KOLGU-606029 format. One line per 5 residues: number of its first residue (from 1); their letters; for each residue x, z, y of C-alpha. Coordinates in Angstrom, 3 decimals, decimal comma. Layout:
N
NUM> A> X Z Y  ...
//
This chain:
667
1> MKKIT> 12,228 9,460 28,611  10,671 6,430 30,378  8,473 5,483 33,149  8,798 6,652 36,566  5,558 8,286 37,921
6> KRAVS> 5,692 6,546 41,357  5,474 3,213 39,435  2,306 4,161 37,846  0,444 1,773 40,077  2,247 -1,195 38,585
11> ILCAM> 3,027 0,756 35,320  4,019 -0,498 32,166  2,152 -1,672 29,441  0,094 -0,642 26,770  -0,490 1,084 23,690
16> VMVLS> -1,165 3,775 21,441  -1,609 4,297 17,817  -4,891 5,790 16,829  -7,835 5,651 14,689  -10,182 8,089 13,097
21> CLFTV> -8,925 9,860 10,185  -8,346 13,467 10,655  -6,131 14,258 7,759  -3,629 17,227 7,485  -0,520 15,950 5,913
26> PSTSA> 2,077 18,408 4,488  5,705 17,486 3,974  6,393 15,035 1,256  8,286 16,549 -1,782  11,734 15,282 -2,495
31> SDVQA> 10,765 14,015 -5,997  7,914 11,962 -4,661  10,165 10,480 -2,007  12,829 9,445 -4,511  10,181 8,027 -6,778
36> AALTP> 8,783 5,606 -3,918  8,629 2,226 -5,695  9,284 -0,205 -3,026  10,684 0,210 0,689  9,033 -1,743 3,519
41> VAEHG> 12,019 -4,012 3,599  12,377 -4,498 -0,241  8,662 -5,422 -0,399  8,553 -7,685 2,752  12,005 -8,900 3,385
46> QLRVS> 13,042 -10,926 6,388  10,298 -11,124 9,128  9,703 -14,286 11,347  7,170 -15,175 13,975  4,498 -17,596 13,055
51> GTDIV> 2,125 -18,511 15,919  1,229 -15,136 17,397  1,931 -13,079 14,218  4,722 -11,514 12,514  4,857 -12,640 8,878
56> DQYGQ> 6,926 -11,524 5,902  9,135 -13,443 3,470  5,938 -14,572 1,652  4,465 -15,890 4,804  1,915 -12,901 4,737
61> KFQLR> 0,831 -11,410 8,096  2,751 -8,079 8,584  2,426 -5,374 11,124  5,298 -3,106 12,276  4,225 0,652 12,840
66> GISTH> 7,381 2,222 14,344  8,616 5,185 16,410  11,102 4,859 19,175  13,789 7,357 19,731  14,295 8,827 23,174
71> GINWD> 17,490 7,566 24,901  20,423 8,082 22,431  22,588 9,066 25,324  20,384 12,132 25,780  20,558 15,523 24,139
76> VGYPY> 16,952 15,134 23,471  17,463 11,732 21,822  20,812 11,406 19,619  20,145 14,550 17,552  17,062 12,801 16,011
81> VNKAA> 19,106 9,812 14,936  19,494 11,193 11,305  18,569 9,995 7,954  16,391 12,897 7,047  14,367 12,506 10,191
86> FQDLR> 13,825 8,807 9,595  12,968 9,400 5,947  10,419 12,059 6,910  8,836 9,471 9,225  8,832 6,840 6,366
91> DGWGV> 7,374 9,090 3,685  5,301 11,363 5,639  3,998 9,418 8,455  3,818 5,857 7,067  6,461 4,544 9,631
96> NAIRL> 8,094 1,357 8,638  10,389 0,722 11,689  12,685 2,604 14,023  13,427 1,640 17,553  16,934 2,872 18,895
101> ALYTH> 16,903 3,087 22,661  20,238 2,532 24,261  19,863 3,210 27,961  22,010 0,925 30,062  22,096 2,787 33,361
106> EYNGY> 20,364 6,248 33,521  21,923 9,490 32,420  25,441 8,016 31,619  23,983 4,837 30,118  26,032 2,378 28,374
111> CAGGN> 26,858 0,526 31,578  27,161 3,325 33,937  29,819 5,750 32,723  28,532 6,575 29,204  31,014 6,877 26,350
116> QGELK> 30,544 3,354 24,797  32,437 4,088 21,676  30,308 7,264 20,904  27,076 5,527 21,954  27,820 2,658 19,542
121> KTLYN> 28,611 5,097 16,754  25,097 6,715 17,230  23,491 3,226 17,251  25,313 2,010 14,299  24,502 5,255 12,395
126> GVQYA> 20,937 4,830 13,114  20,828 1,122 12,041  22,445 2,269 8,746  20,062 5,146 8,076  17,108 2,713 8,683
131> TDLGM> 18,731 0,142 6,367  19,443 2,540 3,568  15,842 3,725 3,763  14,584 -0,040 3,714  13,018 0,379 7,158
136> YAIID> 13,201 -2,211 10,067  15,307 -1,442 13,076  14,945 -2,502 16,769  18,143 -2,534 18,778  16,762 -1,935 22,291
141> WHVLN> 18,957 -2,797 25,415  16,966 -0,282 27,481  16,998 -1,696 31,021  14,716 0,614 33,094  14,529 1,822 36,603
146> DQNPL> 14,787 -0,743 39,482  16,755 -2,979 37,270  17,056 -6,678 37,127  18,543 -7,499 33,663  21,091 -9,665 35,389
151> KYVNQ> 22,731 -6,752 36,870  24,491 -5,975 33,569  24,336 -9,459 32,084  28,145 -9,575 31,281  27,982 -6,325 29,574
156> SKTFF> 24,991 -7,511 27,565  26,754 -10,563 26,479  29,552 -8,541 25,206  27,248 -6,202 23,431  24,863 -8,665 21,754
161> EEVSK> 27,966 -10,670 20,611  29,264 -7,718 18,916  26,188 -6,405 17,235  24,773 -9,789 16,236  27,848 -10,453 14,477
166> KYSSY> 28,026 -7,132 12,749  24,394 -7,468 11,540  24,319 -11,115 10,941  23,726 -10,568 7,137  21,122 -7,930 7,513
171> NNIIY> 17,509 -8,731 7,118  15,815 -5,764 8,911  17,239 -6,040 12,452  15,372 -7,008 15,422  16,896 -7,398 19,046
176> EICNE> 15,213 -6,282 22,147  17,383 -7,724 25,016  15,682 -5,989 27,979  13,356 -3,003 27,685  11,479 -2,984 31,093
181> PNNCS> 12,908 -5,267 33,574  11,551 -4,706 37,180  12,202 -5,463 40,857  12,837 -8,993 39,560  11,097 -12,273 39,012
186> WQDIK> 10,177 -13,767 35,549  12,608 -16,559 36,395  15,275 -13,975 36,735  14,376 -12,658 33,235  14,189 -16,093 31,814
191> SYANQ> 17,700 -16,839 33,186  18,979 -13,587 31,485  17,329 -14,404 28,263  18,618 -17,958 28,180  22,159 -16,496 28,360
196> IIPII> 21,609 -13,662 25,724  19,487 -15,532 23,060  22,091 -18,219 22,404  24,679 -15,555 21,782  22,417 -13,735 19,132
201> RKNDP> 21,392 -17,015 17,532  24,985 -18,223 17,121  25,628 -15,160 14,826  22,214 -14,333 13,584  19,843 -17,489 13,461
206> DAIII> 16,943 -15,852 11,898  16,328 -12,436 13,462  13,294 -11,780 15,722  14,307 -11,324 19,384  12,104 -9,403 21,927
211> VGTPT> 12,193 -10,344 25,504  10,898 -7,764 28,212  8,509 -8,988 30,779  8,058 -8,362 34,620  6,892 -4,978 35,980
216> WSQLG> 8,079 -2,685 33,097  6,983 -5,155 30,473  3,316 -6,038 31,530  3,497 -9,697 30,843  3,775 -10,754 34,443
221> NQGHT> 4,341 -9,384 37,984  1,321 -8,055 40,057  -0,636 -11,117 41,151  0,625 -13,264 38,381  -1,562 -12,099 35,560
226> YEVAD> -0,518 -14,583 33,186  3,023 -15,329 34,449  4,634 -15,228 30,877  1,672 -17,292 29,184  1,958 -19,889 32,046
231> SPLTG> 5,656 -20,275 31,576  7,177 -18,985 28,264  10,704 -19,583 27,182  11,262 -23,038 25,254  13,729 -24,174 22,582
236> YSNIM> 13,681 -21,132 20,531  11,948 -19,653 17,366  11,280 -16,106 16,411  10,786 -14,998 19,978  8,370 -12,438 21,137
241> YALHF> 7,401 -10,949 24,534  7,022 -7,195 25,160  3,998 -5,294 26,440  4,237 -1,657 27,099  1,492 0,793 27,969
246> YAAEQ> 0,534 4,417 28,304  -2,865 5,331 27,327  -3,579 8,030 29,830  -2,490 5,707 32,695  -5,782 4,491 34,421
251> SHTQY> -4,286 1,057 35,282  -3,062 0,576 31,688  -6,793 0,590 30,384  -9,110 -2,295 30,514  -6,919 -4,559 32,512
256> LRTKL> -3,861 -4,554 30,380  -6,015 -4,749 27,274  -7,737 -7,837 28,699  -4,292 -9,270 29,581  -3,116 -8,670 26,081
261> QNTVD> -6,122 -10,549 24,443  -5,928 -13,386 26,790  -2,201 -13,867 26,329  -2,612 -13,817 22,462  -5,518 -16,285 22,761
266> RGIPV> -3,175 -18,648 24,600  -0,735 -18,586 21,598  1,897 -16,297 22,942  3,259 -13,797 20,410  3,237 -10,177 21,939
271> IVSEF> 4,760 -6,880 20,561  4,149 -3,477 21,981  7,762 -2,255 21,525  6,727 1,013 23,454  3,526 2,902 24,027
276> GLSEA> 2,601 6,561 24,589  -0,559 8,567 24,577  0,463 10,219 27,915  0,696 8,894 31,581  3,323 6,441 32,436
281> SGNGR> 5,732 9,076 33,453  5,808 10,279 29,831  4,001 13,533 30,917  0,673 14,665 31,982  -2,550 14,444 29,770
286> IDTAS> -2,813 12,521 26,664  -5,849 10,148 25,952  -6,737 9,552 22,478  -10,003 7,642 23,374  -8,036 5,118 25,279
291> GTAWL> -5,480 5,147 22,432  -8,154 4,289 19,887  -9,384 1,453 22,028  -5,764 0,106 22,126  -5,296 0,479 18,499
296> DLMDK> -8,408 -1,277 17,569  -7,272 -4,277 19,891  -3,775 -4,117 18,212  -5,055 -4,269 14,659  -7,627 -6,874 15,553
301> NNVSY> -4,753 -9,197 16,745  -2,033 -8,109 14,210  0,228 -6,855 17,095  3,024 -4,396 16,062  3,759 -1,310 18,024
306> FCWSL> 6,261 1,596 18,427  5,313 5,017 19,765  7,487 6,818 22,339  9,307 9,252 21,479  11,059 10,892 18,696
311> SNKNE> 11,965 13,951 20,766  11,257 17,632 21,645  11,677 16,900 25,441  9,252 19,069 27,367  6,749 16,372 28,259
316> SASLI> 3,480 15,180 26,510  4,674 11,993 25,089  7,288 13,666 22,870  6,189 13,808 19,386  7,909 17,137 18,555
321> SPSCN> 6,755 20,329 20,104  9,489 21,687 22,808  9,503 24,906 20,832  10,763 23,268 17,670  14,482 22,914 17,161
326> KKSGW> 14,149 21,338 13,795  15,736 17,699 13,664  13,708 16,833 10,521  11,477 18,387 7,917  8,550 19,106 10,407
331> SDSDL> 5,292 20,821 9,436  2,160 19,761 11,501  2,762 23,011 13,627  6,158 21,755 14,724  4,593 18,625 16,294
336> SDAGR> 3,072 18,157 19,668  -0,503 17,233 20,077  0,612 13,647 20,426  2,890 13,854 17,294  0,036 15,232 15,163
341> FIKQQ> -2,379 12,642 16,268  0,119 9,737 15,794  1,116 11,031 12,318  -2,551 11,181 11,306  -3,279 7,734 12,639
346> YLART> -0,231 6,152 11,185  -0,974 7,544 7,872  -4,415 6,172 7,973  -3,141 2,701 8,381  -0,006 2,454 6,186
351> QDTKI> -0,199 -1,166 5,900  -2,627 -4,370 6,083  -5,339 -3,456 3,617  -6,479 -6,992 2,855  -5,919 -8,450 -0,560
356> NNPDV> -3,039 -10,702 -0,751  -5,085 -13,786 -1,559  -7,471 -14,755 1,178  -9,206 -17,555 -0,844  -11,027 -15,090 -3,245
361> PMAPG> -14,729 -16,058 -2,949  -16,265 -12,697 -2,642  -19,864 -12,622 -4,017  -22,438 -13,006 -1,181  -24,704 -10,148 -0,219
366> ITLSY> -22,900 -7,513 -2,164  -20,932 -4,620 -0,554  -18,377 -2,876 -2,868  -17,340 0,430 -1,174  -14,566 2,693 -2,554
371> ATHVQ> -12,487 5,740 -1,333  -9,536 7,554 -2,944  -8,146 11,050 -2,635  -4,431 10,687 -1,776  -1,737 13,306 -2,323
376> SIGWQ> -1,167 15,540 0,826  -3,620 13,225 2,798  -7,044 14,033 1,025  -9,961 11,602 1,083  -9,252 8,423 2,964
381> APVTN> -12,173 6,566 4,678  -13,994 4,087 2,341  -12,905 0,551 2,296  -14,823 -2,420 1,155  -14,642 -5,798 -0,666
386> GRMSG> -10,954 -6,188 -1,881  -9,186 -4,101 0,822  -6,545 -1,605 -0,353  -7,321 2,045 -0,635  -4,372 4,473 -0,969
391> TTNMG> -0,847 3,952 0,197  2,298 2,005 -0,792  6,040 2,729 0,149  5,190 6,507 0,508  5,444 7,965 -3,017
396> KRLES> 1,971 9,462 -2,923  -0,153 9,691 -5,848  -3,853 8,803 -6,135  -5,654 11,906 -7,339  -9,375 10,774 -7,557
401> IKINV> -11,732 7,791 -6,685  -15,426 7,173 -5,750  -16,877 3,745 -6,047  -20,315 2,283 -4,927  -21,887 -1,074 -4,970
406> SGANL> -25,023 -2,268 -3,148  -26,742 -5,647 -3,147  -28,183 -7,599 -6,034  -29,629 -5,249 -8,744  -26,200 -3,659 -9,590
411> GIRYR> -24,688 -0,394 -10,472  -21,185 0,534 -11,343  -19,350 2,877 -13,587  -15,745 3,759 -13,983  -13,116 6,153 -15,660
416> THVQT> -9,761 7,287 -14,909  -6,814 8,297 -16,995  -5,551 11,548 -15,526  -2,198 13,329 -15,934  -2,338 15,910 -18,920
421> YGWQN> -6,046 15,183 -19,445  -5,996 11,616 -20,468  -9,084 9,472 -20,177  -11,996 11,193 -18,489  -15,633 10,320 -19,275
426> WVSDG> -17,416 7,425 -17,428  -19,100 8,345 -14,099  -21,285 6,212 -12,008  -22,386 5,144 -8,513  -20,300 7,102 -6,118
431> AESGT> -19,430 10,061 -8,537  -15,909 11,465 -8,357  -13,496 10,376 -11,074  -10,262 12,321 -11,278  -9,426 15,694 -9,894
436> TGQAK> -8,686 17,270 -6,576  -6,763 20,432 -5,790  -4,886 20,241 -9,068  -1,962 17,927 -8,045  -2,688 15,614 -10,880
441> RLEAI> -1,974 11,887 -10,664  -4,328 9,081 -11,683  -2,434 6,824 -14,230  -4,980 4,084 -14,993  -8,499 3,109 -14,402
446> MIELT> -11,359 1,056 -16,005  -14,321 -0,220 -13,890  -17,348 -2,268 -15,023  -20,691 -3,333 -13,486  -24,104 -1,945 -14,722
451> GPDKD> -27,720 -2,886 -14,024  -30,017 -5,735 -14,751  -27,657 -8,176 -12,871  -24,428 -7,267 -14,400  -23,978 -10,337 -16,348
456> KYDIY> -24,185 -12,384 -13,191  -20,960 -11,127 -11,643  -17,309 -10,252 -12,604  -15,498 -7,439 -11,095  -11,710 -7,551 -10,582
461> YRVHA> -9,273 -4,823 -9,748  -5,544 -4,214 -9,452  -3,444 -1,108 -9,028  -0,087 -0,296 -7,225  1,736 1,767 -9,846
466> QSYGW> 4,968 3,933 -9,472  7,930 1,944 -10,264  5,969 -1,385 -10,932  4,417 -2,013 -7,599  1,333 -4,212 -7,669
471> LDWAK> 0,273 -5,031 -11,268  -1,848 -8,010 -12,070  -5,659 -7,953 -11,897  -7,932 -6,550 -14,708  -11,464 -7,555 -15,096
476> NGAEA> -14,725 -6,099 -16,444  -13,692 -2,838 -17,840  -10,310 -3,595 -18,909  -7,561 -1,028 -18,331  -5,433 -1,246 -15,157
481> GTEGY> -2,300 0,913 -14,556  -0,153 2,525 -17,122  -0,537 4,859 -20,177  2,213 6,914 -21,802  4,789 6,506 -19,001
486> AKRLE> 3,798 9,349 -16,511  3,547 6,861 -13,689  1,134 7,654 -10,727  -1,306 5,164 -9,400  -0,676 4,782 -5,566
491> AINIF> -3,222 2,179 -4,298  -6,165 0,022 -5,526  -7,957 -3,267 -4,615  -11,395 -4,150 -6,103  -13,702 -7,218 -5,524
496> IVPKG> -16,786 -8,737 -6,968  -17,388 -12,562 -7,545  -20,138 -14,644 -9,118  -19,766 -14,735 -12,873  -17,335 -17,231 -14,018
501> QSVNV> -16,211 -18,110 -10,556  -12,505 -19,237 -10,410  -10,259 -16,972 -8,605  -6,686 -17,482 -7,706  -5,269 -14,212 -8,995
506> NTGRS> -2,754 -13,295 -11,679  -4,243 -11,541 -14,808  -1,356 -11,457 -17,126  -0,001 -7,853 -16,807  -2,616 -5,510 -15,583
511> FVTPY> -1,892 -2,580 -17,843  1,412 -1,272 -19,203  1,785 0,911 -22,226  4,590 2,063 -24,528  2,425 1,365 -27,706
516> GGGIN> 4,749 -1,352 -28,761  5,471 -3,090 -32,050  2,125 -2,578 -33,522  -1,626 -2,358 -33,187  -3,511 -0,179 -30,379
521> YCTHV> -7,114 0,972 -30,573  -9,656 3,251 -28,721  -13,088 4,278 -29,729  -16,218 5,233 -27,820  -17,280 8,705 -29,259
526> QSYGW> -20,595 10,382 -28,972  -20,877 12,656 -25,895  -17,152 12,052 -25,031  -17,233 8,358 -24,130  -14,012 6,288 -24,477
531> QGFVA> -10,909 7,928 -25,648  -7,452 6,817 -24,761  -5,706 4,151 -26,855  -3,612 5,260 -29,936  -1,470 3,021 -32,092
536> DGATS> -0,028 2,576 -35,487  -1,861 4,794 -37,823  -2,771 7,541 -35,281  -6,421 8,896 -35,580  -9,055 7,665 -32,949
541> GTQGQ> -12,203 9,542 -33,002  -13,031 13,026 -34,207  -13,104 15,057 -37,447  -15,264 18,158 -38,195  -17,450 17,645 -34,980
546> AKRLE> -20,145 15,485 -36,375  -19,585 12,960 -33,416  -20,479 9,301 -34,153  -18,229 6,420 -33,213  -20,287 3,994 -31,127
551> AIKIK> -17,745 1,306 -30,191  -14,135 0,271 -30,649  -11,499 -1,805 -28,893  -8,437 -3,199 -30,751  -5,477 -5,149 -29,566
556> LNRNM> -1,939 -5,974 -30,594  1,176 -5,274 -28,802  1,375 -7,829 -25,706  4,721 -9,030 -27,160  3,353 -10,042 -30,516
561> DGGVE> 2,458 -13,620 -31,262  -1,246 -13,727 -32,413  -4,242 -11,699 -32,059  -6,805 -9,535 -33,801  -10,560 -9,963 -34,445
566> YTTHV> -12,951 -7,246 -35,671  -16,619 -6,843 -36,333  -18,845 -3,585 -36,679  -21,902 -2,773 -38,596  -23,893 -0,890 -36,157
571> QTYGW> -27,135 1,222 -36,828  -30,232 -1,002 -36,690  -28,480 -4,141 -35,846  -26,165 -4,382 -38,919  -23,280 -7,048 -38,596
576> SLGWR> -25,459 -9,219 -36,228  -23,257 -8,420 -33,150  -20,507 -10,729 -34,432  -16,653 -10,866 -34,331  -14,792 -9,618 -31,198
581> RDGDM> -11,213 -10,110 -30,379  -8,073 -8,719 -28,540  -9,547 -5,794 -26,759  -13,011 -6,730 -26,249  -15,730 -3,956 -27,096
586> SGTQG> -17,449 -4,235 -30,563  -20,374 -1,784 -30,968  -22,632 -0,390 -28,160  -22,580 1,896 -25,321  -25,469 3,983 -24,006
591> QAKRL> -27,719 3,278 -27,055  -26,889 6,196 -29,264  -26,009 3,831 -32,059  -23,613 4,863 -34,657  -20,889 2,479 -36,233
596> EAIRI> -21,193 2,472 -40,102  -18,600 0,002 -41,194  -15,855 -2,232 -39,797  -13,991 -5,245 -40,754  -10,564 -6,177 -39,070
601> RLTGN> -8,415 -9,379 -39,483  -5,341 -10,799 -37,716  -5,038 -14,290 -36,264  -2,180 -16,586 -35,389  1,352 -15,850 -36,429
606> AATQY> 0,570 -12,202 -36,759  -1,666 -13,097 -39,719  1,341 -14,657 -41,298  3,758 -11,757 -40,721  1,587 -8,819 -41,309
611> DVYYR> -1,322 -7,214 -43,306  -3,658 -5,019 -41,324  -4,837 -1,903 -43,148  -7,422 0,394 -41,935  -9,579 3,490 -43,103
616> VHVQS> -12,381 5,313 -41,714  -13,795 8,892 -41,740  -17,347 8,911 -42,754  -20,070 11,458 -42,555  -20,343 13,483 -45,636
621> YGWLD> -17,478 11,683 -47,499  -14,534 12,349 -45,116  -11,637 9,631 -45,359  -12,315 6,724 -47,620  -9,446 4,575 -48,904
626> WAKNG> -7,659 1,720 -47,036  -9,318 -1,594 -46,560  -7,180 -4,679 -45,780  -7,332 -8,080 -43,880  -11,099 -8,462 -43,258
631> DMAGT> -12,545 -6,392 -46,098  -15,104 -3,799 -45,233  -14,422 -0,205 -44,528  -17,248 2,402 -44,321  -20,848 2,313 -45,680
636> SGMAK> -23,933 0,311 -45,812  -27,603 1,175 -46,470  -26,756 4,971 -46,174  -27,177 5,749 -42,553  -23,700 7,487 -42,512
641> RLEGI> -21,828 7,437 -39,128  -18,147 6,639 -38,844  -16,400 9,476 -37,304  -12,713 8,420 -37,016  -10,552 5,476 -37,786
646> EIRLV> -6,812 4,690 -38,533  -5,144 1,210 -38,343  -1,665 0,266 -39,453  0,228 -3,089 -39,670  2,337 -3,635 -42,694
651> PKDGP> 4,810 -6,504 -43,239  3,313 -9,254 -45,137  2,755 -8,278 -48,890  4,302 -4,928 -48,219  3,074 -1,693 -50,012
656> APGST> -0,330 -0,246 -48,622  0,023 2,956 -46,713  -2,166 4,681 -49,542  -5,031 4,120 -52,007  -7,185 1,052 -51,678
661> ARSYI> -9,553 2,084 -54,462  -12,610 3,115 -52,450  -12,559 1,671 -48,894  -16,481 1,337 -48,754  -19,588 2,437 -50,246
666> IQ> -22,783 0,431 -50,566  -26,075 1,952 -51,541
//
């Protein structure tokens, strides 16, 4: 595996992947894997170094959460270089990168008697598997025990000339040119790097290159705490420096964590290209508390990390149990204690959860908290104020959600569209919307503020939907997600801003529905709440249940040029609530007021191309005849509730869909 126990005094470096989310995660189904919308590379593209951060193709901070193979020249290493294993890590663990460890010396390594042809074949296969799965891949020139990297510099030149030329057009490759140099000076390592980096840059000018550091990659030899920070390489871009640690190694605790923080504070980009939960030998006890401290520090500084190792070797750092001979398709019982812990923690932090626009002016003094129930993971820990809840790139459905708001005089209510059930009733202030234990996906959501101060704030939310990725932002009760396409929600962001505050987010396409070519509408029904949208003559509401309509929303297909306006006659208010348009609510909620009549008219080019017809189902009378283009449908002065409605578009001056003789009744 790695480190030599006798070197524990100087040891390596540092890191472990941990956090606090104790979720049990069964295997991901094949159908969900195939349905994953965007792979890590498809979503983030070519990575580069900006300051101390890795950023993606859009300049957004990005964090690699990877797994390292054991040496691919070992019988505990190369069998795990297979596509099914990598896919399990991507879709079941939240891993976005693989490190392929090519030993240079130990155990018939590449430069010490190993079959170079077979080793390169295994390496190339691993790179291709990662590429096919849209994962990032580190090609690791695995210098280890008592080795100055200059020992094999000529072989390294030949190797990196070949691989950098082979992968020059790839956007997912990272080169680690010397894993853990030791028994040498930083000047020796710099001399080596200054010979290898130009070879790679000649063929691949954009890839990130990782340079190992003295004393098994601890950022400097003993007695030279900031040797790398004091004298970094110059003249190159996209260079990072390796730090390695093992969480149970006493000398890798506060000393190395302080060293990492101070190095980053001095502007030096660091990557933890290897860490374990065990002692530096790769064996002994595992220390999850130390790992948690490391993980917190890593996340704070946006430092990427790779856990050692994808192997069933009989040592505590291995992620697969020694008794398990499976090379993929692992259940939790097939994993070691370290493997179960790493899987849980990686899943809990599948990607940076900040919203993509850091300039959103969040409402001061208000905390918005929300948690989602995710397929095979269960309830995630709550997140706040715009951060992501759920997962992406894993093909996992949201199944339920809870939302709370505190501060000001606010409440919150929300409803979800659930697979097979459609729109559920509204729930409020931390209640669960959706299902658990039924394997039902959420498909859409509506959220709005309540309470005396609700008119002082706007609430925005967006969802990550299967096949579509991130949709645009919805606002104040509008639908977000899809309806009619059987697409799962996978993640959500929500934030609150002062009313009317300008926010730099897109709002054009927050909801996708197949109700095309016509008019779409939904009604708020007594005791049922909002029903789902229907279209083009379908009935919204009820018949034979004595349930009043209380409100309505109407909108044209998004591709139509024009709009729709409508006004309702409401119990005790009459027509006084005025005209609403394009999906706004007309009527009331929570007041037990019946709709008694309605008028609907088209605007813009739609009004020149179509006539809008509508009829209502009225208490005691049943279906009345069709009204048209702003005429009244329903009753006045009779205290009769509307119970259902149908709306149709007809080409201008075309035949009515039925009789128009008696569309309204006035006392």
